[in-house]
N, CA, C, O and the ligand as a Tripos MOL2 file, in Angstrom:
@<TRIPOS>MOLECULE
protein
  269   267    68     0     0
PROTEIN
NO_CHARGES

@<TRIPOS>ATOM
      1 N         100.2660  114.5470  114.3320 N.3       1 MET1
      2 CA        100.2020  113.3060  115.0750 C.3       1 MET1
      3 C          98.7810  112.8500  115.3260 C.2       1 MET1
      4 O          98.0060  113.5710  115.9540 O.2       1 MET1
      5 N          98.4120  111.6360  114.8340 N.am      2 CYS2
      6 CA         97.0510  111.2490  114.9690 C.3       2 CYS2
      7 C          96.8980  110.2740  116.1630 C.2       2 CYS2
      8 O          95.7940  109.8190  116.4620 O.2       2 CYS2
      9 N          98.0310  109.9620  116.8420 N.am      3 GLY3
     10 CA         97.9740  109.0200  117.9210 C.3       3 GLY3
     11 C          98.1570  107.5010  117.5470 C.2       3 GLY3
     12 O          98.1300  106.6150  118.4010 O.2       3 GLY3
     13 N          98.3370  107.2820  116.2620 N.am      4 GLY4
     14 CA         98.6060  105.9320  115.8400 C.3       4 GLY4
     15 C         100.0320  105.4870  116.1560 C.2       4 GLY4
     16 O         100.8520  106.2810  116.6170 O.2       4 GLY4
     17 N         100.3090  104.2450  115.9100 N.am      5 HIS5
     18 CA        101.5760  103.6610  116.1920 C.3       5 HIS5
     19 C         102.4540  103.6780  114.9070 C.2       5 HIS5
     20 O         101.9760  103.3740  113.8150 O.2       5 HIS5
     21 N         103.6950  104.0270  115.0640 N.am      6 LYS6
     22 CA        104.6120  103.9590  113.8920 C.3       6 LYS6
     23 C         105.2100  102.5270  113.8520 C.2       6 LYS6
     24 O         105.8100  102.0220  114.8010 O.2       6 LYS6
     25 N         104.9950  101.9500  112.7100 N.am      7 GLU7
     26 CA        105.5210  100.5540  112.5380 C.3       7 GLU7
     27 C         106.5670  100.5930  111.3890 C.2       7 GLU7
     28 O         106.3610  101.2330  110.3570 O.2       7 GLU7
     29 N         107.7090   99.8740  111.6190 N.am      8 PRO8
     30 CA        108.7230   99.7570  110.6180 C.3       8 PRO8
     31 C         108.1470   99.0850  109.3570 C.2       8 PRO8
     32 O         107.4790   98.0550  109.4490 O.2       8 PRO8
     33 N         108.4030   99.6560  108.2210 N.am      9 GLY9
     34 CA        107.9740   99.0540  106.9910 C.3       9 GLY9
     35 C         108.7450   99.6540  105.8200 C.2       9 GLY9
     36 O         109.8380  100.2000  105.9710 O.2       9 GLY9
     37 N         108.1190   99.5250  104.6310 N.am     10 HIS10
     38 CA        108.7770  100.0410  103.4240 C.3      10 HIS10
     39 C         107.8030  100.8350  102.6840 C.2      10 HIS10
     40 O         106.5960  100.6000  102.7420 O.2      10 HIS10
     41 N         108.3360  101.8120  101.9610 N.am     11 THR11
     42 CA        107.4750  102.7430  101.1190 C.3      11 THR11
     43 C         108.0990  102.9170   99.7970 C.2      11 THR11
     44 O         109.2280  102.4690   99.5910 O.2      11 THR11
     45 N         107.4160  103.5580   98.8620 N.am     12 THR12
     46 CA        107.9730  103.8950   97.5910 C.3      12 THR12
     47 C         108.1220  105.3830   97.5370 C.2      12 THR12
     48 O         107.1570  106.1020   97.7970 O.2      12 THR12
     49 N         109.3120  105.8830   97.2030 N.am     13 PHE13
     50 CA        109.5630  107.2750   97.1320 C.3      13 PHE13
     51 C         109.5760  107.6460   95.6360 C.2      13 PHE13
     52 O         110.1650  106.9480   94.8110 O.2      13 PHE13
     53 N         108.9240  108.7400   95.3250 N.am     14 SER14
     54 CA        109.0630  109.1630   93.8910 C.3      14 SER14
     55 C         109.1230  110.6680   93.8090 C.2      14 SER14
     56 O         108.5020  111.3650   94.6120 O.2      14 SER14
     57 N         109.8390  111.1540   92.8810 N.am     15 THR15
     58 CA        109.9420  112.5750   92.6990 C.3      15 THR15
     59 C         110.0650  112.9050   91.1810 C.2      15 THR15
     60 O         110.6980  112.1960   90.3980 O.2      15 THR15
     61 N         109.4440  113.9740   90.8560 N.am     16 ASP16
     62 CA        109.3490  114.4130   89.4200 C.3      16 ASP16
     63 C         110.3930  115.5450   89.2250 C.2      16 ASP16
     64 O         110.3000  116.6040   89.8450 O.2      16 ASP16
     65 N         111.3500  115.2980   88.3790 N.am     17 LEU17
     66 CA        112.4660  116.2340   88.1900 C.3      17 LEU17
     67 C         112.1890  117.2280   87.0300 C.2      17 LEU17
     68 O         113.0630  118.0040   86.6430 O.2      17 LEU17
     69 N         111.0040  117.1820   86.5120 N.am     18 GLY18
     70 CA        110.6400  118.0230   85.3630 C.3      18 GLY18
     71 C         110.9450  117.2700   84.0690 C.2      18 GLY18
     72 O         110.0240  117.0270   83.2890 O.2      18 GLY18
     73 N         112.2090  116.8870   83.8050 N.am     19 ASP19
     74 CA        112.4740  116.1290   82.5730 C.3      19 ASP19
     75 C         112.5210  114.6500   82.8840 C.2      19 ASP19
     76 O         112.7930  113.9090   81.9400 O.2      19 ASP19
     77 N         112.3070  114.1430   84.0040 N.am     20 GLY20
     78 CA        112.3050  112.7920   84.2990 C.3      20 GLY20
     79 C         111.6460  112.4890   85.6510 C.2      20 GLY20
     80 O         111.5330  113.3540   86.5190 O.2      20 GLY20
     81 N         111.2180  111.2320   85.7970 N.am     21 LEU21
     82 CA        110.5800  110.8170   87.0560 C.3      21 LEU21
     83 C         111.4690  109.7710   87.6980 C.2      21 LEU21
     84 O         111.8920  108.8320   87.0240 O.2      21 LEU21
     85 N         111.7620  109.9070   88.9790 N.am     22 VAL22
     86 CA        112.6120  108.9280   89.7060 C.3      22 VAL22
     87 C         111.6740  108.1830   90.7230 C.2      22 VAL22
     88 O         110.9540  108.8000   91.5070 O.2      22 VAL22
     89 N         111.7290  106.9100   90.6620 N.am     23 VAL23
     90 CA        110.9250  106.1260   91.6200 C.3      23 VAL23
     91 C         111.9080  105.1740   92.3510 C.2      23 VAL23
     92 O         112.6520  104.4320   91.7100 O.2      23 VAL23
     93 N         111.8970  105.2090   93.6540 N.am     24 VAL24
     94 CA        112.7660  104.3720   94.5020 C.3      24 VAL24
     95 C         111.8370  103.4460   95.3450 C.2      24 VAL24
     96 O         111.0600  103.9140   96.1780 O.2      24 VAL24
     97 N         111.9490  102.1080   95.0930 N.am     25 ARG25
     98 CA        111.1130  101.1620   95.8120 C.3      25 ARG25
     99 C         111.8630  100.6210   97.0320 C.2      25 ARG25
    100 O         113.0820  100.7360   97.1620 O.2      25 ARG25
    101 N         111.1000  100.0560   97.8730 N.am     26 HIS26
    102 CA        111.6380   99.3840   99.1130 C.3      26 HIS26
    103 C         112.4600  100.3440   99.9860 C.2      26 HIS26
    104 O         113.5560  100.0120  100.4370 O.2      26 HIS26
    105 N         111.9220  101.4960  100.2010 N.am     27 VAL27
    106 CA        112.6090  102.5140  101.0380 C.3      27 VAL27
    107 C         112.1670  102.2390  102.4780 C.2      27 VAL27
    108 O         110.9760  102.3410  102.7720 O.2      27 VAL27
    109 N         113.0770  101.8980  103.3750 N.am     28 PRO28
    110 CA        112.6510  101.7140  104.7590 C.3      28 PRO28
    111 C         112.1260  102.9400  105.3860 C.2      28 PRO28
    112 O         112.7270  104.0080  105.2720 O.2      28 PRO28
    113 N         110.9720  102.8160  106.0780 N.am     29 ALA29
    114 CA        110.3240  103.9570  106.6670 C.3      29 ALA29
    115 C         109.5360  103.4690  107.9270 C.2      29 ALA29
    116 O         109.2610  102.2810  108.0980 O.2      29 ALA29
    117 N         109.2120  104.4120  108.7510 N.am     30 LEU30
    118 CA        108.2070  104.1630  109.8030 C.3      30 LEU30
    119 C         106.9040  104.6390  109.3230 C.2      30 LEU30
    120 O         106.7680  105.7800  108.8800 O.2      30 LEU30
    121 N         105.8820  103.7400  109.4040 N.am     31 ILE31
    122 CA        104.5990  104.0580  108.8140 C.3      31 ILE31
    123 C         103.4920  104.0070  109.9060 C.2      31 ILE31
    124 O         103.3450  102.9950  110.5900 O.2      31 ILE31
    125 N         102.7640  105.0450  110.0500 N.am     32 CYS32
    126 CA        101.6810  105.1150  111.0170 C.3      32 CYS32
    127 C         100.5440  104.1180  110.6410 C.2      32 CYS32
    128 O         100.0080  104.1130  109.5330 O.2      32 CYS32
    129 N         100.2320  103.3000  111.6340 N.am     33 ASP33
    130 CA         99.1900  102.2820  111.3570 C.3      33 ASP33
    131 C          97.7870  102.8600  111.3290 C.2      33 ASP33
    132 O          96.8370  102.1350  111.0320 O.2      33 ASP33
    133 N          97.6250  104.1460  111.6280 N.am     34 GLN34
    134 CA         96.2700  104.7160  111.5670 C.3      34 GLN34
    135 C          96.0560  105.6060  110.3370 C.2      34 GLN34
    136 O          95.0620  105.4360  109.6320 O.2      34 GLN34
    137 N          96.9860  106.5730  110.0580 N.am     35 CYS35
    138 CA         96.6950  107.4920  109.0240 C.3      35 CYS35
    139 C          97.7300  107.1790  107.8450 C.2      35 CYS35
    140 O          97.6220  107.8260  106.8040 O.2      35 CYS35
    141 N          98.6600  106.2750  107.9620 N.am     36 GLY36
    142 CA         99.5500  105.9490  106.8580 C.3      36 GLY36
    143 C         100.6370  106.9540  106.6260 C.2      36 GLY36
    144 O         101.3340  106.8710  105.6150 O.2      36 GLY36
    145 N         100.8120  107.8920  107.5100 N.am     37 GLU37
    146 CA        101.8760  108.8450  107.3430 C.3      37 GLU37
    147 C         103.2450  108.1990  107.4670 C.2      37 GLU37
    148 O         103.4000  107.2870  108.2800 O.2      37 GLU37
    149 N         104.2510  108.6230  106.7010 N.am     38 GLU38
    150 CA        105.5010  107.9840  106.6410 C.3      38 GLU38
    151 C         106.6080  108.8380  107.1450 C.2      38 GLU38
    152 O         106.5950  110.0490  106.9270 O.2      38 GLU38
    153 N         107.5980  108.2450  107.8320 N.am     39 TRP39
    154 CA        108.8050  108.9640  108.2670 C.3      39 TRP39
    155 C         110.0120  108.2170  107.7340 C.2      39 TRP39
    156 O         110.1630  107.0070  107.9070 O.2      39 TRP39
    157 N         110.8740  108.9980  107.0710 N.am     40 ILE40
    158 CA        112.1020  108.4150  106.5380 C.3      40 ILE40
    159 C         113.2520  109.0570  107.3460 C.2      40 ILE40
    160 O         113.3050  110.2740  107.5230 O.2      40 ILE40
    161 N         114.1690  108.1940  107.8280 N.am     41 ASP41
    162 CA        115.2670  108.7390  108.6540 C.3      41 ASP41
    163 C         116.3250  109.4730  107.8240 C.2      41 ASP41
    164 O         116.3890  109.3480  106.6010 O.2      41 ASP41
    165 N         117.1340  110.2290  108.5270 N.am     42 ASN42
    166 CA        118.1020  111.1180  107.8660 C.3      42 ASN42
    167 C         119.0850  110.3000  106.9710 C.2      42 ASN42
    168 O         119.4010  110.7630  105.8750 O.2      42 ASN42
    169 N         119.5440  109.1900  107.3630 N.am     43 LYS43
    170 CA        120.4920  108.3950  106.6260 C.3      43 LYS43
    171 C         119.8100  107.9700  105.2920 C.2      43 LYS43
    172 O         120.4120  108.0550  104.2220 O.2      43 LYS43
    173 N         118.5980  107.5330  105.3860 N.am     44 THR44
    174 CA        117.8750  107.0770  104.2020 C.3      44 THR44
    175 C         117.5290  108.2700  103.2860 C.2      44 THR44
    176 O         117.6210  108.1400  102.0650 O.2      44 THR44
    177 N         117.1570  109.3590  103.8160 N.am     45 ALA45
    178 CA        116.9310  110.6030  103.0850 C.3      45 ALA45
    179 C         118.1500  110.9980  102.3110 C.2      45 ALA45
    180 O         118.0380  111.3960  101.1520 O.2      45 ALA45
    181 N         119.3520  110.8990  102.9290 N.am     46 GLN46
    182 CA        120.5730  111.2260  102.2920 C.3      46 GLN46
    183 C         120.8320  110.3120  101.0580 C.2      46 GLN46
    184 O         121.2370  110.7760   99.9910 O.2      46 GLN46
    185 N         120.5820  109.0160  101.2530 N.am     47 GLN47
    186 CA        120.6940  108.0710  100.1570 C.3      47 GLN47
    187 C         119.8510  108.4670   99.0310 C.2      47 GLN47
    188 O         120.3170  108.5060   97.8920 O.2      47 GLN47
    189 N         118.5310  108.7890   99.3080 N.am     48 LEU48
    190 CA        117.6010  109.1730   98.2580 C.3      48 LEU48
    191 C         118.0740  110.4300   97.5160 C.2      48 LEU48
    192 O         117.9220  110.5420   96.2990 O.2      48 LEU48
    193 N         118.6530  111.3750   98.2760 N.am     49 GLU49
    194 CA        119.1840  112.5820   97.7290 C.3      49 GLU49
    195 C         120.2520  112.2290   96.7010 C.2      49 GLU49
    196 O         120.2420  112.7480   95.5850 O.2      49 GLU49
    197 N         121.1680  111.3530   97.0770 N.am     50 GLY50
    198 CA        122.2350  110.9120   96.1360 C.3      50 GLY50
    199 C         121.6670  110.2640   94.8280 C.2      50 GLY50
    200 O         122.1310  110.5230   93.7170 O.2      50 GLY50
    201 N         120.7040  109.4660   95.0300 N.am     51 ILE51
    202 CA        119.9850  108.7780   93.9430 C.3      51 ILE51
    203 C         119.3660  109.8130   92.9750 C.2      51 ILE51
    204 O         119.4800  109.7350   91.7520 O.2      51 ILE51
    205 N         118.7210  110.7620   93.6110 N.am     52 VAL52
    206 CA        118.0170  111.8270   92.7400 C.3      52 VAL52
    207 C         119.0550  112.6300   91.9960 C.2      52 VAL52
    208 O         118.8560  112.9540   90.8250 O.2      52 VAL52
    209 N         120.1760  112.9670   92.6530 N.am     53 LEU53
    210 CA        121.2890  113.7270   91.9990 C.3      53 LEU53
    211 C         121.7710  112.9510   90.7440 C.2      53 LEU53
    212 O         121.8800  113.4930   89.6440 O.2      53 LEU53
    213 N         122.0340  111.7300   90.9690 N.am     54 GLU54
    214 CA        122.5700  110.8390   89.8910 C.3      54 GLU54
    215 C         121.5650  110.7380   88.7530 C.2      54 GLU54
    216 O         121.9400  110.8040   87.5820 O.2      54 GLU54
    217 N         120.2890  110.5770   89.0920 N.am     55 ALA55
    218 CA        119.2650  110.3550   88.1020 C.3      55 ALA55
    219 C         119.0750  111.7260   87.2860 C.2      55 ALA55
    220 O         118.7460  111.7130   86.1000 O.2      55 ALA55
    221 N         119.2900  112.8260   87.9560 N.am     56 ARG56
    222 CA        119.1420  114.1110   87.3120 C.3      56 ARG56
    223 C         120.2050  114.2530   86.2060 C.2      56 ARG56
    224 O         119.9360  114.8140   85.1440 O.2      56 ARG56
    225 N         121.4200  113.7330   86.4740 N.am     57 GLN57
    226 CA        122.4930  113.8280   85.5230 C.3      57 GLN57
    227 C         122.2860  112.9170   84.3010 C.2      57 GLN57
    228 O         122.6860  113.2510   83.1860 O.2      57 GLN57
    229 N         121.6580  111.7690   84.5380 N.am     58 LYS58
    230 CA        121.4450  110.7720   83.4810 C.3      58 LYS58
    231 C         120.3590  111.2940   82.4810 C.2      58 LYS58
    232 O         120.3920  110.9620   81.2960 O.2      58 LYS58
    233 N         119.4020  112.1190   82.9900 N.am     59 LYS59
    234 CA        118.3320  112.6930   82.2030 C.3      59 LYS59
    235 C         117.4430  111.5860   81.5510 C.2      59 LYS59
    236 O         116.9510  111.7640   80.4370 O.2      59 LYS59
    237 N         117.2530  110.4720   82.2460 N.am     60 HIS60
    238 CA        116.2800  109.5040   81.7630 C.3      60 HIS60
    239 C         114.8870  109.9460   81.9820 C.2      60 HIS60
    240 O         114.5890  110.7020   82.9070 O.2      60 HIS60
    241 N         113.9710  109.4440   81.0720 N.am     61 GLN61
    242 CA        112.5960  109.7220   81.2860 C.3      61 GLN61
    243 C         112.0590  109.1550   82.6030 C.2      61 GLN61
    244 O         111.2810  109.7760   83.3270 O.2      61 GLN61
    245 N         112.5120  107.9760   82.8490 N.am     62 LEU62
    246 CA        112.0170  107.2610   83.9880 C.3      62 LEU62
    247 C         113.1270  106.4000   84.5730 C.2      62 LEU62
    248 O         113.7700  105.6200   83.8700 O.2      62 LEU62
    249 N         113.3370  106.5590   85.8800 N.am     63 GLU63
    250 CA        114.3520  105.7640   86.5370 C.3      63 GLU63
    251 C         113.6630  105.0350   87.7590 C.2      63 GLU63
    252 O         113.0970  105.6900   88.6340 O.2      63 GLU63
    253 N         113.7290  103.6980   87.7850 N.am     64 VAL64
    254 CA        113.1200  102.9530   88.8340 C.3      64 VAL64
    255 C         114.2500  102.1620   89.5000 C.2      64 VAL64
    256 O         114.9680  101.3930   88.8610 O.2      64 VAL64
    257 N         114.3700  102.3790   90.7630 N.am     65 LEU65
    258 CA        115.4150  101.6900   91.5570 C.3      65 LEU65
    259 C         114.8560  101.1200   92.8210 C.2      65 LEU65
    260 O         113.7240  101.4100   93.2080 O.2      65 LEU65
    261 N         115.6600  100.2990   93.4690 N.am     66 SER66
    262 CA        115.3140   99.7790   94.8250 C.3      66 SER66
    263 C         116.4260  100.1400   95.7660 C.2      66 SER66
    264 O         117.6040  100.1630   95.4100 O.2      66 SER66
    265 N         115.9900  100.4380   97.0480 N.am     67 LEU67
    266 CA        117.0490  100.5640   98.0640 C.3      67 LEU67
    267 C         117.3680   99.2900   98.6900 C.2      67 LEU67
    268 O         118.2360   99.2310   99.5610 O.2      67 LEU67
    269 ZN         99.0930  108.7850  112.0950 Zn       68 ZN68
@<TRIPOS>BOND
     1     1     2 1
     2     2     3 1
     3     3     4 2
     4     3     5 am
     5     5     6 1
     6     6     7 1
     7     7     8 2
     8     7     9 am
     9     9    10 1
    10    10    11 1
    11    11    12 2
    12    11    13 am
    13    13    14 1
    14    14    15 1
    15    15    16 2
    16    15    17 am
    17    17    18 1
    18    18    19 1
    19    19    20 2
    20    19    21 am
    21    21    22 1
    22    22    23 1
    23    23    24 2
    24    23    25 am
    25    25    26 1
    26    26    27 1
    27    27    28 2
    28    27    29 am
    29    29    30 1
    30    30    31 1
    31    31    32 2
    32    31    33 am
    33    33    34 1
    34    34    35 1
    35    35    36 2
    36    35    37 am
    37    37    38 1
    38    38    39 1
    39    39    40 2
    40    39    41 am
    41    41    42 1
    42    42    43 1
    43    43    44 2
    44    43    45 am
    45    45    46 1
    46    46    47 1
    47    47    48 2
    48    47    49 am
    49    49    50 1
    50    50    51 1
    51    51    52 2
    52    51    53 am
    53    53    54 1
    54    54    55 1
    55    55    56 2
    56    55    57 am
    57    57    58 1
    58    58    59 1
    59    59    60 2
    60    59    61 am
    61    61    62 1
    62    62    63 1
    63    63    64 2
    64    63    65 am
    65    65    66 1
    66    66    67 1
    67    67    68 2
    68    67    69 am
    69    69    70 1
    70    70    71 1
    71    71    72 2
    72    71    73 am
    73    73    74 1
    74    74    75 1
    75    75    76 2
    76    75    77 am
    77    77    78 1
    78    78    79 1
    79    79    80 2
    80    79    81 am
    81    81    82 1
    82    82    83 1
    83    83    84 2
    84    83    85 am
    85    85    86 1
    86    86    87 1
    87    87    88 2
    88    87    89 am
    89    89    90 1
    90    90    91 1
    91    91    92 2
    92    91    93 am
    93    93    94 1
    94    94    95 1
    95    95    96 2
    96    95    97 am
    97    97    98 1
    98    98    99 1
    99    99   100 2
   100    99   101 am
   101   101   102 1
   102   102   103 1
   103   103   104 2
   104   103   105 am
   105   105   106 1
   106   106   107 1
   107   107   108 2
   108   107   109 am
   109   109   110 1
   110   110   111 1
   111   111   112 2
   112   111   113 am
   113   113   114 1
   114   114   115 1
   115   115   116 2
   116   115   117 am
   117   117   118 1
   118   118   119 1
   119   119   120 2
   120   119   121 am
   121   121   122 1
   122   122   123 1
   123   123   124 2
   124   123   125 am
   125   125   126 1
   126   126   127 1
   127   127   128 2
   128   127   129 am
   129   129   130 1
   130   130   131 1
   131   131   132 2
   132   131   133 am
   133   133   134 1
   134   134   135 1
   135   135   136 2
   136   135   137 am
   137   137   138 1
   138   138   139 1
   139   139   140 2
   140   139   141 am
   141   141   142 1
   142   142   143 1
   143   143   144 2
   144   143   145 am
   145   145   146 1
   146   146   147 1
   147   147   148 2
   148   147   149 am
   149   149   150 1
   150   150   151 1
   151   151   152 2
   152   151   153 am
   153   153   154 1
   154   154   155 1
   155   155   156 2
   156   155   157 am
   157   157   158 1
   158   158   159 1
   159   159   160 2
   160   159   161 am
   161   161   162 1
   162   162   163 1
   163   163   164 2
   164   163   165 am
   165   165   166 1
   166   166   167 1
   167   167   168 2
   168   167   169 am
   169   169   170 1
   170   170   171 1
   171   171   172 2
   172   171   173 am
   173   173   174 1
   174   174   175 1
   175   175   176 2
   176   175   177 am
   177   177   178 1
   178   178   179 1
   179   179   180 2
   180   179   181 am
   181   181   182 1
   182   182   183 1
   183   183   184 2
   184   183   185 am
   185   185   186 1
   186   186   187 1
   187   187   188 2
   188   187   189 am
   189   189   190 1
   190   190   191 1
   191   191   192 2
   192   191   193 am
   193   193   194 1
   194   194   195 1
   195   195   196 2
   196   195   197 am
   197   197   198 1
   198   198   199 1
   199   199   200 2
   200   199   201 am
   201   201   202 1
   202   202   203 1
   203   203   204 2
   204   203   205 am
   205   205   206 1
   206   206   207 1
   207   207   208 2
   208   207   209 am
   209   209   210 1
   210   210   211 1
   211   211   212 2
   212   211   213 am
   213   213   214 1
   214   214   215 1
   215   215   216 2
   216   215   217 am
   217   217   218 1
   218   218   219 1
   219   219   220 2
   220   219   221 am
   221   221   222 1
   222   222   223 1
   223   223   224 2
   224   223   225 am
   225   225   226 1
   226   226   227 1
   227   227   228 2
   228   227   229 am
   229   229   230 1
   230   230   231 1
   231   231   232 2
   232   231   233 am
   233   233   234 1
   234   234   235 1
   235   235   236 2
   236   235   237 am
   237   237   238 1
   238   238   239 1
   239   239   240 2
   240   239   241 am
   241   241   242 1
   242   242   243 1
   243   243   244 2
   244   243   245 am
   245   245   246 1
   246   246   247 1
   247   247   248 2
   248   247   249 am
   249   249   250 1
   250   250   251 1
   251   251   252 2
   252   251   253 am
   253   253   254 1
   254   254   255 1
   255   255   256 2
   256   255   257 am
   257   257   258 1
   258   258   259 1
   259   259   260 2
   260   259   261 am
   261   261   262 1
   262   262   263 1
   263   263   264 2
   264   263   265 am
   265   265   266 1
   266   266   267 1
   267   267   268 2
@<TRIPOS>SUBSTRUCTURE
     1 MET1         2 RESIDUE 1 A MET
     2 CYS2         6 RESIDUE 1 A CYS
     3 GLY3        10 RESIDUE 1 A GLY
     4 GLY4        14 RESIDUE 1 A GLY
     5 HIS5        18 RESIDUE 1 A HIS
     6 LYS6        22 RESIDUE 1 A LYS
     7 GLU7        26 RESIDUE 1 A GLU
     8 PRO8        30 RESIDUE 1 A PRO
     9 GLY9        34 RESIDUE 1 A GLY
    10 HIS10       38 RESIDUE 1 A HIS
    11 THR11       42 RESIDUE 1 A THR
    12 THR12       46 RESIDUE 1 A THR
    13 PHE13       50 RESIDUE 1 A PHE
    14 SER14       54 RESIDUE 1 A SER
    15 THR15       58 RESIDUE 1 A THR
    16 ASP16       62 RESIDUE 1 A ASP
    17 LEU17       66 RESIDUE 1 A LEU
    18 GLY18       70 RESIDUE 1 A GLY
    19 ASP19       74 RESIDUE 1 A ASP
    20 GLY20       78 RESIDUE 1 A GLY
    21 LEU21       82 RESIDUE 1 A LEU
    22 VAL22       86 RESIDUE 1 A VAL
    23 VAL23       90 RESIDUE 1 A VAL
    24 VAL24       94 RESIDUE 1 A VAL
    25 ARG25       98 RESIDUE 1 A ARG
    26 HIS26      102 RESIDUE 1 A HIS
    27 VAL27      106 RESIDUE 1 A VAL
    28 PRO28      110 RESIDUE 1 A PRO
    29 ALA29      114 RESIDUE 1 A ALA
    30 LEU30      118 RESIDUE 1 A LEU
    31 ILE31      122 RESIDUE 1 A ILE
    32 CYS32      126 RESIDUE 1 A CYS
    33 ASP33      130 RESIDUE 1 A ASP
    34 GLN34      134 RESIDUE 1 A GLN
    35 CYS35      138 RESIDUE 1 A CYS
    36 GLY36      142 RESIDUE 1 A GLY
    37 GLU37      146 RESIDUE 1 A GLU
    38 GLU38      150 RESIDUE 1 A GLU
    39 TRP39      154 RESIDUE 1 A TRP
    40 ILE40      158 RESIDUE 1 A ILE
    41 ASP41      162 RESIDUE 1 A ASP
    42 ASN42      166 RESIDUE 1 A ASN
    43 LYS43      170 RESIDUE 1 A LYS
    44 THR44      174 RESIDUE 1 A THR
    45 ALA45      178 RESIDUE 1 A ALA
    46 GLN46      182 RESIDUE 1 A GLN
    47 GLN47      186 RESIDUE 1 A GLN
    48 LEU48      190 RESIDUE 1 A LEU
    49 GLU49      194 RESIDUE 1 A GLU
    50 GLY50      198 RESIDUE 1 A GLY
    51 ILE51      202 RESIDUE 1 A ILE
    52 VAL52      206 RESIDUE 1 A VAL
    53 LEU53      210 RESIDUE 1 A LEU
    54 GLU54      214 RESIDUE 1 A GLU
    55 ALA55      218 RESIDUE 1 A ALA
    56 ARG56      222 RESIDUE 1 A ARG
    57 GLN57      226 RESIDUE 1 A GLN
    58 LYS58      230 RESIDUE 1 A LYS
    59 LYS59      234 RESIDUE 1 A LYS
    60 HIS60      238 RESIDUE 1 A HIS
    61 GLN61      242 RESIDUE 1 A GLN
    62 LEU62      246 RESIDUE 1 A LEU
    63 GLU63      250 RESIDUE 1 A GLU
    64 VAL64      254 RESIDUE 1 A VAL
    65 LEU65      258 RESIDUE 1 A LEU
    66 SER66      262 RESIDUE 1 A SER
    67 LEU67      266 RESIDUE 1 A LEU
    68 ZN68       269 GROUP 0 **** ****
């Protein structure tokens, strides 16, 4: 905690699965106005998990989605 304020905003989540890269844009998050640290809530994290699972099965080189 740096003492900054958490402001609601959007971030880009990306993860490298080894045989593919998944990028999810417009992910709602709380973003610290001082250090830029991001917090994603549990519901959103679960959505991301589902997206990553699906992407893993498709085995695409690159998957870019929006929430
Ligand atoms: Zn901070």
